[in-house]
N, C-alpha and C positions, 0 to 999 in steps of 0.2 A: 504493500500500500504506500502511496506517495506520502512522504513526510514521516514515516515510521522507520526507526533505525534498525539496522541489522547488526548482529554480533559476529565476530570472527576476526581474522588476522590479516586478510589479504588487502592489497592496494585497492581492489575494486570495492570491497566492503567499506573501507575508509571513505572512498569517494561517495558511496551511497549514503553514508551517515552524515557527511558534510552537506549533501544535497537535502537530506531530511531536515537538518537544522535550519538551513537557509529557507526551505519551503515554509517551515513553521513561522519564521520571522517575517516572511512576506505576507502570510495569511493573518498573523497575530502580532503586529508591531509591539515592541516594548515588553519582551518576556525576560524573566530572570533565567539563570542557568538551571535552577531547580525546576522551573516550569517547563523548560525545554527538555529536561530529563524525563519528565512525566509524559509530555506530548510525543516525544520520539521513542520512548521506551528504551532509552540508552542509559547506562550508568552515569552517575554524576561525574566521576573522574574522566570518563570518556568525553562527555559533553564539555567539561572544562578545558580539556586538552585541545579539542577541536575548535572551540570558541577562541581560545588564546591564539591559536594558529591563524584563524581567520581575522582576528583583530589586528594582528601583525601585518597581514596582507592588505588590510584596509577594507575588507568585505563587511565587517561588523563594527559598530560603534557602541561604547558604553555611554548611556544617556541619562544618568541620574539614578535615583533610588526609588524603590517602590515601598508599599506599606509593609511594616513588620508584622509577622505572625508569631511573635514570641521571642525572636532572637534579633540578630542584626538585620538592618534593613537590606533587602536584596538589591544588587546592582542590576539595572534594566539594560537590555541589549536591543539594538535596532539595526536592521539591514541597511547598509550604505548603498543607496541606489546610484550614487555618483562614482562609485569605486571604479567601475568599468563602463564601457559604452557598447552599443550595438548599432549596426547600420542596416537599413532596409533599402532595397532598390527594386523597382518594377518597370519593365519595358511595356509601354502601352501605346500601340499604334506607332506613331512617329515621335513619341516623347519618351523620355526617361525621367521618372520621379525617384528622388532619393532623399532619405532623411536619416538623421542620427538621433538615437534615443538613449534614455537611461535604463537601468536594470529593472525598472518597473514597467518598461514599455512605453513611457511617456515620450512623445516626439519633441525633440529640442530645437532642431533646425532642419529646414527643408529646402531642397533646390529642384528646379524644374528645367530640363533641357530639351529643346526641340532638335531632333536628329535629322541630319540631311538624308534625303532619299536618293537612291534606295539604301537601306541600312544593310551593312554586312557585318560579319563577325568581328573584324578588326576595329571598325569604327565603333561598334557597341562596346568592346573592351576598353578602348581609349576613353569613351565617354564615362564609363564607370570609374576609371582611374582619376580623371580630371575632377569629377564631382566629389569623389571621396576626399581628395586633397582639399577641395573647397570647404567641405563640411568639417574636416578636422581643423582647418584654420578658423572657421567661424566659431566652433565650439571650444577651442583651446585644448582638446584632448590630443594626446600623443597616439601614434599608431599602435604602440605597445599596450594601450588601454582598450583597444577594440577587440572584443572577444570573437567577433565574426560578422559576416554580412549575409543576409538573406536576399536572394535574387529571384524575382519572378519573371518568367519568360513565356511568351506565347508559344503554343505548340505542345507536343507530348514530351514531357521530361521524366527521367527516372531519378527520383529524389535519393533513393538509397545509394545509387552508384555515381550520382552527379553528372549524368550524361543527358544529352538531348537527342532523342531519336527522330524527331520531326518538328522543325520550326521554320516554315516557309518564309516568314517575315524577316528572318535574319540570315537565312541560308545555312543554319546549323543543322546538319543531318548526321545522326549516329556519331556524335563527337563528344569527347570528355570535357565538356564546357566548364564544369565545376573546377577541374584541375587547372585549366587555362586561366580562369579568373583568379584562382588562388595564387598562381605563379605571378600574374600581373600585379595583383594588389598586395600580396604578402600577408593575407589574413585568411582564416578558415571561411569556407563558403557553404551555405545551405541553399540548394537549388530546387526550385519547384515551378510548376505551371503558374502563370500570372493570375488566372482566375481562382486557382486554389488558394493563393496568397490573399486575394480579396475576400474569399469566403471566410478564411480564418480571422481576418480583421473584423468583419461584421459579427462573427461568432463571439469574439473576445470583447469587442467594445462598441458594437453597433446594434442594428435591428435584431440580430440573432442572439443577443445576450439572454441567457436563461432558457434557451430553447434546446430541446434534445435532438430533434432532427430537422434539417432544413436543406433546401436546394437554393443555390445562388446562381441566377442566370444572367450572363453578361453578353451584351451586344456591342461590339466595337468594330475594328477592322476584321475581326473574326467573331465567332459565336461559341461560347463554352459555358460550362456549369461546374460548380463545386458542390460536393455532396457530403453532408454530415449525418450519420445515422447513430442514434444512441450516444451522442456526444463524441463519436469517433469519426475521424475523417476517412471516407471510403475512397480508395484509389483504384481498385480493380487488380486483376492478376498481372497485367502488364503496365499498371499505373496510368491507364488511359481512360479511366472512368470519368464521365462528364464531358467527353468530347462530342457534344450534341450538334456541333457544326457539321458533322458528317451524316446527320439524319437526311433522308431523301425527301426533303421539303423544298418545293419550288419547281418551276417548269424546266429550267435548264439543268439536266442531270448529267451532262457530259463532264467528266472529270479526268484530267490527265495526271500522271504521277508527279508529285511535288506541288500540286495545286491545293487550294483551300477546299473544304468539304462543300457538298451541294447546298445545304441549308445556308451556310455563311456566304457562299458565293452569290446566292440570290438575295439574302435578307440581312446581311451585315450592313454597316454604315456604307461601305464601299459599294455593295450590291444595290442598295436603295438609291444611292447617288447616281449610279449608272442607269437605273430605271427612270429616274427623274429626268436626266439629260435626254434619254431616248424619247421621253414623252414631250420634249420641248420646253421643260420647266427650267427656270434660272436657278442655279445652285451656287451658294457661297460656301466654299470648302472650309472656311474658318468658323462656321456656325453649325449648330445642330440641324441635321437634315430633317429630323422629325418636326422641330419647331417651324422650320421654313415651309414644310408641307401644310402644317396646320394653318399658318398665316395665309398662305396662298389659297387654301380651300375656303377660309373665312372671307377672303376677298372675291370669291366667286369662281375660282378655277376648278372646273370639273375634272381636269386631268389630275390635279393635286388631290382632290377628294377621292377619286378612284384609286390612286396609288396608296393613299392612307389606308383605305379599307383593305386593300390587298396586303399591306404590311401587317395590319392588325390580325387578319385571318391567319396568316402564315406564322406570325409570332405565337399566336394562341395555339396553333397546331403543334409547335415545338414544346410549348408548356404542357399541353394535354398529353403528349407522348411521354414526357418526363414524369409528371405527377401521377399518371395512371400506373406507372411501374413502381415508383418509389414511395408514394403516399406520404410526403413529408408533412410535418407540422406547420412549416412556414416556407413560402416561396418569396425570395428577394429578387426584385428586378433591378438591374444595374446597367451601367454603361449608357448607351443611347436611350435605353428604356426609362431612365429617370426623367426624361423630358416628356413623357406621356402626359397629356392633359387629363383633366378629370373625365372628360367625355371619352377619351381614348382608352383610359383604364377601365371605365365602365363597359365599353364595347368589348374589350378582351374578356372581362368577367362574364358578360352575356354569352359570348361564344363558348367559353369553357363550361358554363352551366348547361349548355345544350349537349356538350360532348362527353363530359366527365361527371359521374354520379357523386363523387366526394371530392370537394376542393379544399386545399389548405388555405390558411390565412395568406393573403398576398400583400406585400408591402414594397414600396420603392426603397432602394438603398439609401442610407442616411449619411454614410461616411465619404461618399464620392471617392476622390483620388486617395484619400487617407486610408481607405480600407486595405488596399494592397500593401501599403507601407507598414501599417500596423500588423498585418499578417506576416510580412517578411521579418519584421523585428521579433515577433513572438516565435517564429520558426527557429530562430537562433537561441532565444531564451529557453525553449524546450530542449534543444539539442545540447546546450551547455549550461545547465541550471546552476552549477557551482562556480561559474565564471572561470573555469580552468580548461579551455580547449587545447587539444593537441595542436602544436604549431607546425606540424609537418604536413606534407601533402597527403591527400586521401581523406580529409575530414569532410569533404563535400558530401559524402554519403551518410553522414550522421543522421540517425532517425529516432 
């Protein structure tokens, strides 16, 4: 059980006991050594030894005294959230979002970079390095105080091995991307799909807080979903669960090797923009395509109104396919879908009510671009809970 100590003599057991103490201090700030002994079920000498070690490392602070229960007043301990730092990075379409956070997962500084198109692996790696240097300068943290970076990438990623098997937007195919990033940045890397990172962010600090099962559906340059079942992230046997962009939704089903999936080819932001241009509609690439269609429809454009209905029907089809299989408690709509008007959301709910007998609660994502960053940060905190990552290559597969 998390936070409960283990007895024994090995290095692994010591690490688990340290993590148990830190977990309890995160959950219950200002505990005494005696209280930690009770909560972790470790002996008092063991707790005292580990606490003294972590005070010396700067992970724990002594912060005054508590109430006496008959003897000397106990010295209270607190987890030092500023001892080390964590970095999160998410590639999203033509942009790179990065942030640096404390050990509670609070985002301290954030940078946004627009990437030149087309994006390739080398330019993506260089953008990561440049933004990391910028964040370290802003925050005042040294590189030796960064315990790791969580990186969210579009496409199919293998978190355990740190490889990317399929990422058409960056050209990374069956490559050990995690190892390359580690070598370029000099810090441990946790690699995951970008939508998975966003899902974790909403689960930890957004619309999904307190929910046991949810599906997070994202529409951007691609279409994907993150799945949490019984508070556990579901990845699938090949870590490709949630790749709903490959559903056979849309009229153009011709797909060549290396291309996006059928659903996302037709009804991602890029696909909708292509349909709008084909219908003779003016499109501003710097604004939400959904909002533009709503505005043009309200101004009397029949073409915009017809395309809007087409989008609603096909987005609802993807939702129906997903929820009828997984039956989640909550469905979070994100990416371009956060721009749904009240009438648009109502229309999608009407379609779903016709097609699916049992519907989940449906909400728009609340964290926007912060969701992926928060999830990326928490992926590192989960992998290195005691703030002692291995500084050698190969840590990209930590799970």
